[in-house]
C-alpha positions as CSV (number, residue, x, y, z in Angstrom):
1,X,0.0,0.0,0.0
2,X,1.1,3.6,-0.7
3,X,-0.4,6.8,0.7
4,X,-1.5,9.5,-1.6
5,X,-0.9,13.2,-1.0
6,X,-3.8,14.7,1.0
7,X,-6.1,17.3,-0.4
8,X,-7.2,20.4,1.7
9,X,-10.0,22.8,1.5
10,X,-9.8,25.9,3.7
11,X,-12.9,28.1,4.2
12,X,-12.1,31.7,4.9
13,X,-9.9,34.2,3.1
14,X,-8.8,36.3,6.1
15,X,-5.4,36.5,7.8
16,X,-6.0,33.2,9.7
17,X,-7.2,31.3,6.6
18,X,-4.3,32.5,4.4
19,X,-1.7,31.8,7.2
20,X,-3.1,28.3,7.5
21,X,-3.0,27.9,3.7
22,X,0.7,29.0,3.6
23,X,1.7,26.6,6.3
24,X,-0.3,23.7,4.9
25,X,1.4,24.3,1.5
26,X,4.8,24.2,3.1
27,X,4.1,21.2,5.3
28,X,2.5,19.1,2.5
29,X,4.3,20.2,-0.7
30,X,2.7,17.5,-2.9
31,X,-0.9,18.2,-1.7
32,X,-3.7,20.1,-3.4
33,X,-4.9,23.1,-1.4
34,X,-8.0,25.2,-2.2
35,X,-9.1,28.3,-0.3
36,X,-12.7,29.5,-0.6
37,X,-14.2,32.8,0.6
38,X,-17.6,34.4,0.3
39,X,-16.0,37.7,-0.8
40,X,-12.6,38.9,-1.9
41,X,-9.4,38.1,0.1
42,X,-9.2,40.0,3.4
43,X,-12.5,41.7,3.0
44,X,-14.0,40.7,6.4
45,X,-12.6,41.4,9.8
46,X,-9.1,41.4,8.4
47,X,-9.8,44.4,6.2
48,X,-10.5,46.4,9.4
49,X,-7.7,44.9,11.5
50,X,-5.2,47.3,13.2
51,X,-2.6,44.7,12.5
52,X,-0.9,45.0,15.9
53,X,1.4,42.5,17.4
54,X,2.0,43.0,21.1
55,X,4.4,40.5,22.7
56,X,1.6,39.9,25.3
57,X,-0.5,37.1,26.7
58,X,-2.9,37.6,29.6
59,X,-3.0,33.8,29.9
60,X,-0.2,31.3,29.8
61,X,-1.5,29.6,26.6
62,X,-1.8,32.9,24.8
63,X,1.7,34.0,25.9
64,X,3.1,30.8,24.4
65,X,1.2,31.5,21.1
66,X,2.3,35.1,21.1
67,X,5.9,34.1,21.5
68,X,5.7,31.6,18.7
69,X,4.0,34.1,16.4
70,X,6.6,36.8,17.2
71,X,9.4,34.5,16.1
72,X,7.4,33.5,13.0
73,X,7.1,37.2,11.9
74,X,10.7,37.9,12.7
75,X,11.8,35.0,10.5
76,X,9.3,36.2,7.8
77,X,10.7,39.7,7.7
78,X,14.3,38.3,7.6
79,X,13.5,36.1,4.7
80,X,11.3,38.6,2.9
81,X,12.3,42.2,3.8
82,X,9.5,43.6,1.5
83,X,6.8,41.9,3.6
84,X,4.4,44.6,4.9
85,X,5.4,44.2,8.6
86,X,6.9,47.2,10.4
87,X,8.5,48.0,13.8
88,X,6.4,49.8,16.3
89,X,7.1,51.3,19.7
90,X,4.9,50.3,22.6
91,X,4.0,52.2,25.7
92,X,1.9,50.4,28.3
93,X,-0.2,52.4,30.8
94,X,-1.6,50.8,34.0
95,X,-2.8,51.9,37.4
96,X,-3.5,48.4,38.7
97,X,-0.3,46.4,37.9
98,X,3.2,46.9,39.2
99,X,6.4,46.2,37.3
100,X,6.5,42.5,38.2
101,X,2.9,41.9,37.4
102,X,3.1,43.6,34.0
103,X,6.4,41.9,33.1
104,X,4.8,38.5,33.8
105,X,2.4,39.0,31.0
106,X,4.8,40.1,28.3
107,X,7.3,38.0,26.5
108,X,9.7,40.9,25.8
109,X,11.6,43.4,28.0
110,X,9.5,45.8,30.0
111,X,11.1,49.1,31.1
112,X,9.6,51.8,33.3
113,X,9.3,55.1,31.5
114,X,10.5,58.2,33.4
115,X,7.7,60.7,34.2
116,X,9.3,63.5,32.2
117,X,9.5,61.2,29.1
118,X,5.8,60.2,29.2
119,X,3.6,61.4,26.4
120,X,1.8,64.4,27.9
121,X,-1.1,64.4,25.4
122,X,-2.0,60.9,26.6
123,X,-1.4,61.4,30.3
124,X,-4.3,59.9,32.2
125,X,-6.5,61.9,34.6
126,X,-5.7,59.2,37.1
127,X,-2.4,60.1,38.8
128,X,-1.9,56.4,39.7
129,X,-1.2,55.4,36.1
130,X,2.3,54.4,35.4
131,X,3.9,53.9,32.0
132,X,6.4,51.3,30.6
133,X,7.9,50.7,27.3
134,X,7.9,47.1,25.8
135,X,10.2,45.8,23.1
136,X,9.4,43.8,20.0
137,X,6.0,45.3,19.0
138,X,5.2,45.6,15.3
139,X,2.3,46.2,13.0
140,X,1.3,45.0,9.6
141,X,-0.9,46.1,6.8
142,X,-3.0,43.0,7.0
143,X,-4.8,43.2,3.6
144,X,-1.3,43.7,2.0
145,X,0.1,40.8,3.9
146,X,-2.8,38.6,2.7
147,X,-2.0,39.8,-0.9
148,X,1.7,39.0,-0.2
149,X,0.9,35.4,0.9
150,X,-1.3,34.9,-2.1
151,X,1.3,36.1,-4.6
152,X,4.0,34.1,-2.9
153,X,2.0,30.9,-3.1
154,X,1.0,31.5,-6.7
155,X,-0.4,28.5,-8.4
156,X,0.4,26.3,-5.4
157,X,-2.8,27.6,-3.8
158,X,-6.1,27.4,-5.7
159,X,-8.3,30.3,-4.6
160,X,-12.0,30.6,-5.2
161,X,-13.7,33.8,-4.1
162,X,-17.3,35.1,-4.2
163,X,-18.6,31.7,-3.2
164,X,-20.9,31.2,-0.2
165,X,-20.9,27.7,1.4
166,X,-24.4,26.1,1.3
167,X,-23.7,22.7,2.7
168,X,-20.9,20.6,4.4
169,X,-21.0,16.8,4.2
170,X,-18.6,14.2,5.4
171,X,-18.2,10.5,4.5
172,X,-15.5,8.1,5.7
173,X,-13.4,9.0,2.7
174,X,-13.8,12.7,2.3
175,X,-15.4,16.0,3.2
176,X,-17.5,17.8,0.6
177,X,-18.3,21.5,0.3
178,X,-21.3,22.6,-1.8
179,X,-21.7,26.3,-2.7
180,X,-24.9,28.2,-3.3
181,X,-24.1,28.4,-7.0
182,X,-23.8,24.6,-7.4
183,X,-20.0,24.0,-7.2
184,X,-18.8,20.9,-5.3
185,X,-15.4,20.7,-3.7
186,X,-14.0,17.4,-2.2
187,X,-11.1,17.3,0.2
188,X,-9.4,14.9,2.6
189,X,-9.2,17.7,5.2
190,X,-11.5,20.6,5.6
191,X,-10.3,23.6,7.7
192,X,-12.9,26.1,8.8
193,X,-11.6,29.6,9.3
194,X,-14.8,31.6,8.9
195,X,-14.0,34.5,11.3
196,X,-17.1,36.3,12.5
197,X,-19.3,33.9,10.4
198,X,-18.4,31.1,12.8
199,X,-22.0,30.8,14.1
200,X,-23.8,31.1,10.8
201,X,-26.2,28.3,9.9
202,X,-23.8,26.3,7.7
203,X,-21.0,26.3,10.3
204,X,-23.1,26.1,13.5
205,X,-23.3,22.2,13.5
206,X,-19.5,22.2,13.9
207,X,-19.1,25.2,16.2
208,X,-22.0,25.2,18.5
209,X,-20.1,23.2,21.2
210,X,-17.0,25.4,21.0
211,X,-18.3,28.2,23.3
212,X,-17.8,30.9,20.7
213,X,-19.6,34.3,20.8
214,X,-19.5,37.1,18.3
215,X,-18.7,40.6,19.6
216,X,-19.1,44.0,18.0
217,X,-15.8,45.8,17.5
218,X,-15.6,49.6,17.1
219,X,-12.6,51.9,16.6
220,X,-12.7,55.7,16.3
221,X,-10.4,58.2,14.6
222,X,-8.9,60.9,16.7
223,X,-7.3,64.1,15.4
224,X,-5.7,66.2,18.1
225,X,-2.7,68.5,18.2
226,X,0.3,67.3,20.1
227,X,0.0,63.6,19.2
228,X,2.7,63.5,16.5
229,X,5.7,61.3,17.4
230,X,9.2,62.8,17.6
231,X,10.7,59.4,16.9
232,X,11.0,58.0,13.4
233,X,9.4,54.7,14.7
234,X,5.7,55.3,15.6
235,X,4.4,54.0,18.9
236,X,1.1,52.7,20.2
237,X,-0.2,53.5,23.6
238,X,-1.9,50.5,25.3
239,X,-4.0,51.2,28.3
240,X,-3.8,47.8,29.9
241,X,-6.5,48.0,32.5
242,X,-9.1,49.2,30.0
243,X,-7.9,46.9,27.1
244,X,-7.8,50.0,24.9
245,X,-5.1,51.5,22.6
246,X,-4.2,54.5,20.6
247,X,-2.3,53.7,17.4
248,X,-0.8,56.1,14.8
249,X,-3.2,56.3,11.9
250,X,-2.3,58.0,8.6
251,X,-0.2,61.2,8.8
252,X,0.3,63.9,11.4
253,X,-1.6,63.8,14.7
254,X,-4.2,61.2,13.8
255,X,-4.8,58.2,16.0
256,X,-6.9,55.1,15.8
257,X,-8.6,54.6,19.2
258,X,-9.7,51.0,19.8
259,X,-11.6,50.0,22.9
260,X,-13.5,47.0,24.2
261,X,-17.0,47.4,23.0
262,X,-19.3,45.5,25.3
263,X,-22.0,44.3,22.8
264,X,-22.2,40.6,22.3
265,X,-24.0,38.0,20.2
266,X,-24.2,40.1,17.1
267,X,-24.0,38.9,13.5
268,X,-21.8,40.2,10.6
269,X,-24.9,41.3,8.8
270,X,-25.9,43.7,11.5
271,X,-22.3,44.8,12.4
272,X,-20.8,46.1,9.2
273,X,-22.1,49.7,8.8
274,X,-22.5,53.0,10.5
275,X,-21.3,53.9,14.0
276,X,-24.2,54.3,16.5
277,X,-24.9,56.7,19.3
278,X,-24.3,53.8,21.7
279,X,-20.9,53.1,20.2
280,X,-19.9,56.7,20.6
281,X,-21.2,57.0,24.2
282,X,-19.2,53.9,25.2
283,X,-16.1,55.3,23.6
284,X,-16.4,58.6,25.3
285,X,-16.9,57.0,28.7
286,X,-13.6,55.1,28.2
287,X,-11.8,58.2,27.1
288,X,-13.2,60.1,30.2
289,X,-11.2,57.6,32.3
290,X,-8.0,57.3,30.4
291,X,-7.5,60.5,28.3
292,X,-10.3,63.0,28.9
293,X,-8.5,65.7,27.0
294,X,-9.2,63.8,23.7
295,X,-13.0,63.5,24.1
296,X,-13.6,66.5,21.8
297,X,-11.3,65.1,19.1
298,X,-13.3,62.0,18.3
299,X,-14.3,61.9,14.7
300,X,-15.6,59.0,12.6
301,X,-14.4,55.4,12.7
302,X,-15.1,51.8,11.7
303,X,-17.4,49.1,12.9
304,X,-17.2,45.3,12.4
305,X,-17.3,42.2,14.6
306,X,-15.2,39.2,15.4
307,X,-15.3,35.8,17.1
308,X,-14.3,35.4,20.7
309,X,-13.7,32.3,22.9
310,X,-14.7,31.7,26.5
311,X,-11.1,31.0,27.5
312,X,-9.5,34.0,26.0
313,X,-7.3,31.8,23.8
314,X,-8.0,31.0,20.1
315,X,-9.9,27.8,19.3
316,X,-8.3,25.1,17.2
317,X,-10.3,21.9,17.4
318,X,-11.3,18.8,15.4
319,X,-15.1,19.1,15.2
320,X,-16.0,15.6,13.9
321,X,-15.1,12.2,15.3
322,X,-12.9,11.4,12.2
323,X,-10.8,14.5,12.8
324,X,-11.3,15.3,9.1
325,X,-12.9,18.7,9.8
326,X,-11.0,21.3,11.9
327,X,-12.1,24.7,13.2
328,X,-9.4,27.4,13.6
329,X,-10.3,30.8,14.8
330,X,-12.1,32.7,17.6
331,X,-8.9,34.6,18.2
332,X,-10.5,37.3,20.4
333,X,-9.6,40.2,18.2
334,X,-6.0,38.9,17.8
335,X,-6.3,37.1,14.5
336,X,-3.1,38.7,13.0
337,X,-1.2,38.6,16.2
338,X,-1.7,34.9,16.8
339,X,-2.3,33.6,13.2
340,X,1.0,31.8,12.9
341,X,0.4,29.9,16.2
342,X,-3.1,29.1,15.2
343,X,-1.8,27.6,11.9
344,X,0.8,25.6,13.8
345,X,-1.9,24.1,16.1
346,X,-4.0,23.4,13.0
347,X,-1.2,21.3,11.5
348,X,-0.9,19.4,14.7
349,X,-4.6,18.6,14.6
350,X,-4.3,17.5,10.9
351,X,-1.4,15.2,11.7
352,X,-3.6,13.1,14.0
353,X,-5.7,11.9,11.0
354,X,-4.3,8.8,9.3
355,X,-3.2,9.3,5.6
356,X,-5.5,7.9,2.9
357,X,-4.2,4.7,1.4
358,X,-3.8,4.2,-2.4
359,X,-3.7,0.7,-3.9
């Protein structure tokens, strides 16, 4: 008996789906790999991603994944200097954690920042806030990185876009995808990376026991004098206690303000659109606590949603008894940051399935 090269179908053309596709192509060089998405590459949550990589993990498993992903991106930049990944300064603000507590959650060096070196325009109204710098942060243009992966893989990866999955079926020999327009795709392994569509009807039979919820995500644009960085390397300000950050955005004094929007159990269909009064009110309440001087500088922004897990760590799991179908996602808003580690865990899940024999 001989084993034949396995075939793979990956659902989802965001940063997780494309990172998984890249790693599958590298791990199984003789396999056929097809990636399917309902729209164009990177048009979902990835299109609105800030693309930040913090060397951070609030939980041990996430720290491990963050460390692996950090090394992955360092190697990628070393091999491909043109990859759209860029260095970034990181300042962390906290009133609740001391140096030891903060250092335990980061995988890189944490250094207290002297009071006279702290960014005055982002000084909190709370005098108890302290500021640290953290090494090894970076950011990526996520849609451009997806395009980079796609170009690098070339004909090695078959890509099918504009196709909505209507049905998923499994037999002892294969998994089969059927699209709404009548296309049928067979594969030895099916990897589901549907992002915020994880709980839609076609995927729900495979995700309903994974304890996933979909949360609204909102970020605002802020334009205020005095926010321009003196350094040639831009820096992001992470307010750790609030899980909010200010990131350089465009040119001049503009910042992207991202905060934890507390609206759960939404759908992509009702989350891609205009900012609501409730969104703005919640953002202003957070700003009142961490940077009240910027409340009058809030402009427009962007709205979307993403999949979150109950544990705070991404979900990678075989979702059928055969192990033939694997779910990978629910990265809690850290799809870019943890995509390499998610892909690694996906390969480990695939490796547990016996290869198909060929007479």
